[in-house]
N, CA, C and O atoms as CSV, one atom per row, in Angstrom:
chain,resi,resn,atom,element,x,y,z
A,1,MET,N,N,-6.219,-1.067,-8.631
A,1,MET,CA,C,-4.992,-1.771,-8.329
A,1,MET,C,C,-4.665,-2.799,-9.409
A,1,MET,O,O,-3.848,-3.690,-9.176
A,2,GLU,N,N,-5.270,-2.698,-10.559
A,2,GLU,CA,C,-5.029,-3.691,-11.602
A,2,GLU,C,C,-3.602,-3.669,-12.129
A,2,GLU,O,O,-3.167,-4.634,-12.758
A,3,ARG,N,N,-2.867,-2.593,-11.889
A,3,ARG,CA,C,-1.475,-2.518,-12.332
A,3,ARG,C,C,-0.493,-2.924,-11.236
A,3,ARG,O,O,0.712,-2.992,-11.481
A,4,CYS,N,N,-0.988,-3.191,-10.047
A,4,CYS,CA,C,-0.138,-3.477,-8.887
A,4,CYS,C,C,0.683,-4.744,-9.118
A,4,CYS,O,O,0.140,-5.780,-9.501
A,5,THR,N,N,1.992,-4.656,-8.883
A,5,THR,CA,C,2.888,-5.800,-9.035
A,5,THR,C,C,3.146,-6.506,-7.710
A,5,THR,O,O,3.817,-7.538,-7.681
A,6,GLY,N,N,2.624,-5.963,-6.617
A,6,GLY,CA,C,2.792,-6.584,-5.309
A,6,GLY,C,C,4.163,-6.374,-4.700
A,6,GLY,O,O,4.600,-7.190,-3.888
A,7,CYS,N,N,4.850,-5.312,-5.064
A,7,CYS,CA,C,6.220,-5.079,-4.586
A,7,CYS,C,C,6.282,-4.773,-3.090
A,7,CYS,O,O,7.288,-5.079,-2.449
A,8,GLY,N,N,5.241,-4.181,-2.524
A,8,GLY,CA,C,5.199,-3.910,-1.093
A,8,GLY,C,C,5.855,-2.622,-0.646
A,8,GLY,O,O,5.913,-2.351,0.554
A,9,LEU,N,N,6.349,-1.822,-1.572
A,9,LEU,CA,C,6.987,-0.556,-1.187
A,9,LEU,C,C,6.019,0.359,-0.453
A,9,LEU,O,O,6.402,1.019,0.514
A,10,CYS,N,N,4.780,0.405,-0.899
A,10,CYS,CA,C,3.786,1.264,-0.251
A,10,CYS,C,C,3.495,0.790,1.173
A,10,CYS,O,O,3.305,1.611,2.071
A,11,GLU,N,N,3.460,-0.524,1.385
A,11,GLU,CA,C,3.231,-1.068,2.728
A,11,GLU,C,C,4.337,-0.656,3.685
A,11,GLU,O,O,4.072,-0.190,4.793
A,12,LEU,N,N,5.575,-0.831,3.250
A,12,LEU,CA,C,6.712,-0.506,4.111
A,12,LEU,C,C,6.788,0.982,4.405
A,12,LEU,O,O,7.059,1.375,5.539
A,13,LEU,N,N,6.553,1.810,3.405
A,13,LEU,CA,C,6.607,3.253,3.615
A,13,LEU,C,C,5.467,3.720,4.508
A,13,LEU,O,O,5.662,4.609,5.337
A,14,ALA,N,N,4.291,3.144,4.358
A,14,ALA,CA,C,3.159,3.509,5.218
A,14,ALA,C,C,3.468,3.200,6.680
A,14,ALA,O,O,3.153,4.000,7.560
A,15,ALA,N,N,4.075,2.057,6.944
A,15,ALA,CA,C,4.446,1.704,8.320
A,15,ALA,C,C,5.538,2.626,8.840
A,15,ALA,O,O,5.518,3.028,10.004
A,16,ARG,N,N,6.475,2.955,7.988
A,16,ARG,CA,C,7.575,3.830,8.413
A,16,ARG,C,C,7.074,5.233,8.738
A,16,ARG,O,O,7.529,5.845,9.705
A,17,ILE,N,N,6.145,5.745,7.944
A,17,ILE,CA,C,5.611,7.088,8.172
A,17,ILE,C,C,4.744,7.126,9.430
A,17,ILE,O,O,4.883,8.033,10.251
A,18,THR,N,N,3.866,6.161,9.583
A,18,THR,CA,C,2.896,6.218,10.686
A,18,THR,C,C,3.387,5.599,11.987
A,18,THR,O,O,3.069,6.109,13.061
A,19,LYS,N,N,4.147,4.524,11.920
A,19,LYS,CA,C,4.572,3.809,13.135
A,19,LYS,C,C,6.059,3.950,13.433
A,19,LYS,O,O,6.536,3.470,14.462
A,20,LYS,N,N,6.795,4.607,12.537
A,20,LYS,CA,C,8.241,4.801,12.701
A,20,LYS,C,C,9.010,3.481,12.748
A,20,LYS,O,O,10.049,3.387,13.400
A,21,LYS,N,N,8.492,2.454,12.051
A,21,LYS,CA,C,9.232,1.204,11.938
A,21,LYS,C,C,8.960,0.572,10.580
A,21,LYS,O,O,7.927,0.822,9.959
A,22,LEU,N,N,9.892,-0.241,10.136
A,22,LEU,CA,C,9.806,-0.884,8.836
A,22,LEU,C,C,9.187,-2.273,9.019
A,22,LEU,O,O,9.882,-3.230,9.359
A,23,SER,N,N,7.882,-2.369,8.791
A,23,SER,CA,C,7.171,-3.614,9.065
A,23,SER,C,C,5.942,-3.723,8.172
A,23,SER,O,O,5.189,-2.762,8.013
A,24,TYR,N,N,5.751,-4.897,7.595
A,24,TYR,CA,C,4.535,-5.119,6.818
A,24,TYR,C,C,3.319,-5.184,7.736
A,24,TYR,O,O,2.248,-4.694,7.378
A,25,ALA,N,N,3.470,-5.776,8.904
A,25,ALA,CA,C,2.351,-5.973,9.828
A,25,ALA,C,C,1.848,-4.672,10.441
A,25,ALA,O,O,0.668,-4.575,10.780
A,26,ALA,N,N,2.709,-3.674,10.591
A,26,ALA,CA,C,2.328,-2.417,11.241
A,26,ALA,C,C,1.719,-1.401,10.277
A,26,ALA,O,O,1.359,-0.300,10.694
A,27,SER,N,N,1.603,-1.742,9.032
A,27,SER,CA,C,1.138,-0.808,8.013
A,27,SER,C,C,-0.386,-0.717,7.953
A,27,SER,O,O,-1.079,-1.720,8.119
A,28,PHE,N,N,-0.907,0.500,7.713
A,28,PHE,CA,C,-2.355,0.653,7.508
A,28,PHE,C,C,-2.754,0.205,6.107
A,28,PHE,O,O,-3.941,0.098,5.801
A,29,LEU,N,N,-1.780,-0.051,5.270
A,29,LEU,CA,C,-1.996,-0.457,3.883
A,29,LEU,C,C,-1.411,-1.852,3.685
A,29,LEU,O,O,-0.208,-2.050,3.857
A,30,GLN,N,N,-2.240,-2.802,3.330
A,30,GLN,CA,C,-1.803,-4.182,3.114
A,30,GLN,C,C,-2.085,-4.565,1.663
A,30,GLN,O,O,-3.180,-4.319,1.156
A,31,ILE,N,N,-1.114,-5.160,1.005
A,31,ILE,CA,C,-1.272,-5.628,-0.372
A,31,ILE,C,C,-1.406,-7.145,-0.330
A,31,ILE,O,O,-0.547,-7.837,0.215
A,32,ARG,N,N,-2.479,-7.651,-0.904
A,32,ARG,CA,C,-2.765,-9.085,-0.887
A,32,ARG,C,C,-3.092,-9.572,-2.295
A,32,ARG,O,O,-3.625,-8.822,-3.113
A,33,LYS,N,N,-2.766,-10.843,-2.572
A,33,LYS,CA,C,-3.150,-11.454,-3.847
A,33,LYS,C,C,-4.665,-11.577,-3.905
A,33,LYS,O,O,-5.306,-11.876,-2.897
A,34,VAL,N,N,-5.230,-11.348,-5.066
A,34,VAL,CA,C,-6.674,-11.481,-5.246
A,34,VAL,C,C,-7.077,-12.939,-5.063
A,34,VAL,O,O,-8.021,-13.236,-4.330
A,35,SER,N,N,-6.368,-13.846,-5.724
A,35,SER,CA,C,-6.607,-15.280,-5.542
A,35,SER,C,C,-5.347,-16.043,-5.930
A,35,SER,O,O,-4.506,-15.533,-6.670
A,36,ALA,N,N,-5.227,-17.244,-5.435
A,36,ALA,CA,C,-4.044,-18.060,-5.711
A,36,ALA,C,C,-3.907,-18.323,-7.211
A,36,ALA,O,O,-4.890,-18.613,-7.894
A,37,GLY,N,N,-2.703,-18.220,-7.699
A,37,GLY,CA,C,-2.447,-18.477,-9.109
A,37,GLY,C,C,-2.708,-17.301,-10.030
A,37,GLY,O,O,-2.446,-17.393,-11.230
A,38,GLN,N,N,-3.214,-16.207,-9.504
A,38,GLN,CA,C,-3.499,-15.018,-10.311
A,38,GLN,C,C,-2.428,-13.955,-10.060
A,38,GLN,O,O,-1.950,-13.825,-8.933
A,39,PRO,N,N,-2.046,-13.202,-11.078
A,39,PRO,CA,C,-1.015,-12.172,-10.905
A,39,PRO,C,C,-1.580,-10.822,-10.446
A,39,PRO,O,O,-0.922,-9.794,-10.610
A,40,TYR,N,N,-2.768,-10.812,-9.884
A,40,TYR,CA,C,-3.412,-9.562,-9.496
A,40,TYR,C,C,-3.392,-9.377,-7.983
A,40,TYR,O,O,-3.430,-10.345,-7.224
A,41,PHE,N,N,-3.331,-8.123,-7.564
A,41,PHE,CA,C,-3.266,-7.793,-6.148
A,41,PHE,C,C,-4.354,-6.789,-5.805
A,41,PHE,O,O,-4.869,-6.093,-6.680
A,42,ARG,N,N,-4.703,-6.719,-4.511
A,42,ARG,CA,C,-5.672,-5.739,-4.044
A,42,ARG,C,C,-5.114,-5.081,-2.796
A,42,ARG,O,O,-4.294,-5.662,-2.085
A,43,ALA,N,N,-5.560,-3.885,-2.544
A,43,ALA,CA,C,-5.135,-3.152,-1.354
A,43,ALA,C,C,-6.201,-3.279,-0.283
A,43,ALA,O,O,-7.393,-3.136,-0.555
A,44,VAL,N,N,-5.763,-3.547,0.926
A,44,VAL,CA,C,-6.636,-3.552,2.095
A,44,VAL,C,C,-6.169,-2.373,2.938
A,44,VAL,O,O,-5.063,-2.384,3.479
A,45,ILE,N,N,-7.025,-1.350,3.045
A,45,ILE,CA,C,-6.639,-0.100,3.694
A,45,ILE,C,C,-7.462,0.107,4.953
A,45,ILE,O,O,-8.684,-0.037,4.938
A,46,ASP,N,N,-6.784,0.447,6.045
A,46,ASP,CA,C,-7.450,0.782,7.302
A,46,ASP,C,C,-7.789,2.268,7.247
A,46,ASP,O,O,-6.931,3.113,7.497
A,47,TYR,N,N,-9.038,2.584,6.921
A,47,TYR,CA,C,-9.447,3.976,6.773
A,47,TYR,C,C,-9.687,4.667,8.111
A,47,TYR,O,O,-10.092,5.830,8.136
A,48,GLY,N,N,-9.448,3.982,9.215
A,48,GLY,CA,C,-9.559,4.596,10.531
A,48,GLY,C,C,-8.378,5.503,10.844
A,48,GLY,O,O,-8.376,6.209,11.853
A,49,GLN,N,N,-7.384,5.481,9.980
A,49,GLN,CA,C,-6.192,6.305,10.137
A,49,GLN,C,C,-6.097,7.270,8.962
A,49,GLN,O,O,-6.802,7.120,7.964
A,50,LYS,N,N,-5.231,8.247,9.087
A,50,LYS,CA,C,-4.954,9.132,7.960
A,50,LYS,C,C,-4.305,8.294,6.863
A,50,LYS,O,O,-3.392,7.515,7.137
A,51,THR,N,N,-4.768,8.448,5.628
A,51,THR,CA,C,-4.254,7.629,4.526
A,51,THR,C,C,-3.746,8.444,3.346
A,51,THR,O,O,-3.261,7.868,2.372
A,52,ASP,N,N,-3.843,9.757,3.406
A,52,ASP,CA,C,-3.491,10.573,2.239
A,52,ASP,C,C,-2.065,11.128,2.338
A,52,ASP,O,O,-1.860,12.328,2.517
A,53,TYR,N,N,-1.096,10.232,2.217
A,53,TYR,CA,C,0.309,10.614,2.249
A,53,TYR,C,C,0.857,10.646,0.825
A,53,TYR,O,O,0.898,9.610,0.162
A,54,PRO,N,N,1.278,11.816,0.343
A,54,PRO,CA,C,1.824,11.894,-1.017
A,54,PRO,C,C,3.081,11.048,-1.200
A,54,PRO,O,O,3.360,10.594,-2.310
A,55,GLU,N,N,3.840,10.831,-0.132
A,55,GLU,CA,C,5.060,10.025,-0.223
A,55,GLU,C,C,4.746,8.592,-0.647
A,55,GLU,O,O,5.503,7.975,-1.395
A,56,ILE,N,N,3.624,8.075,-0.160
A,56,ILE,CA,C,3.236,6.708,-0.504
A,56,ILE,C,C,2.816,6.638,-1.966
A,56,ILE,O,O,3.171,5.698,-2.677
A,57,ARG,N,N,2.071,7.620,-2.403
A,57,ARG,CA,C,1.674,7.681,-3.815
A,57,ARG,C,C,2.909,7.747,-4.714
A,57,ARG,O,O,2.959,7.087,-5.751
A,58,ASP,N,N,3.891,8.533,-4.322
A,58,ASP,CA,C,5.069,8.750,-5.159
A,58,ASP,C,C,6.018,7.555,-5.204
A,58,ASP,O,O,6.757,7.407,-6.177
A,59,VAL,N,N,6.019,6.694,-4.175
A,59,VAL,CA,C,6.942,5.561,-4.148
A,59,VAL,C,C,6.478,4.415,-5.046
A,59,VAL,O,O,7.284,3.558,-5.409
A,60,CYS,N,N,5.217,4.383,-5.406
A,60,CYS,CA,C,4.673,3.286,-6.213
A,60,CYS,C,C,5.230,3.324,-7.638
A,60,CYS,O,O,5.038,4.315,-8.344
A,61,PRO,N,N,5.921,2.256,-8.074
A,61,PRO,CA,C,6.488,2.249,-9.426
A,61,PRO,C,C,5.429,2.162,-10.527
A,61,PRO,O,O,5.709,2.499,-11.678
A,62,GLU,N,N,4.221,1.718,-10.191
A,62,GLU,CA,C,3.143,1.579,-11.178
A,62,GLU,C,C,2.066,2.653,-11.035
A,62,GLU,O,O,1.071,2.623,-11.761
A,63,ASN,N,N,2.245,3.599,-10.116
A,63,ASN,CA,C,1.284,4.682,-9.860
A,63,ASN,C,C,-0.122,4.154,-9.567
A,63,ASN,O,O,-1.102,4.625,-10.144
A,64,CYS,N,N,-0.210,3.185,-8.676
A,64,CYS,CA,C,-1.498,2.580,-8.319
A,64,CYS,C,C,-2.216,3.326,-7.209
A,64,CYS,O,O,-3.446,3.339,-7.169
A,65,TYR,N,N,-1.471,3.943,-6.311
A,65,TYR,CA,C,-2.056,4.574,-5.129
A,65,TYR,C,C,-2.521,5.974,-5.491
A,65,TYR,O,O,-1.738,6.785,-5.984
A,66,GLU,N,N,-3.795,6.258,-5.246
A,66,GLU,CA,C,-4.356,7.571,-5.555
A,66,GLU,C,C,-4.856,8.236,-4.285
A,66,GLU,O,O,-5.325,7.567,-3.364
A,67,ILE,N,N,-4.752,9.546,-4.244
A,67,ILE,CA,C,-5.277,10.320,-3.129
A,67,ILE,C,C,-6.460,11.111,-3.644
A,67,ILE,O,O,-6.319,11.938,-4.546
A,68,SER,N,N,-7.631,10.857,-3.071
A,68,SER,CA,C,-8.846,11.580,-3.458
A,68,SER,C,C,-9.091,12.705,-2.480
A,68,SER,O,O,-8.913,12.543,-1.273
A,69,GLU,N,N,-9.497,13.839,-3.000
A,69,GLU,CA,C,-9.783,14.985,-2.133
A,69,GLU,C,C,-11.259,15.256,-2.076
A,69,GLU,O,O,-11.690,16.186,-1.394
């Protein structure tokens, strides 16, 4: 996630696909700052749900989200 700009598009799309609503809180994918004052972000993923959605990978402008098989 070193290229992540923190735009949140993946969070919103993940919630829309899985919960049928546009919400940061309902998403299985959360983007958080690594630390205050730093321009870096990390993904917090709930792996208890299905996470391999190609739509989420494709919406990322920096191509940060990867699907492993």
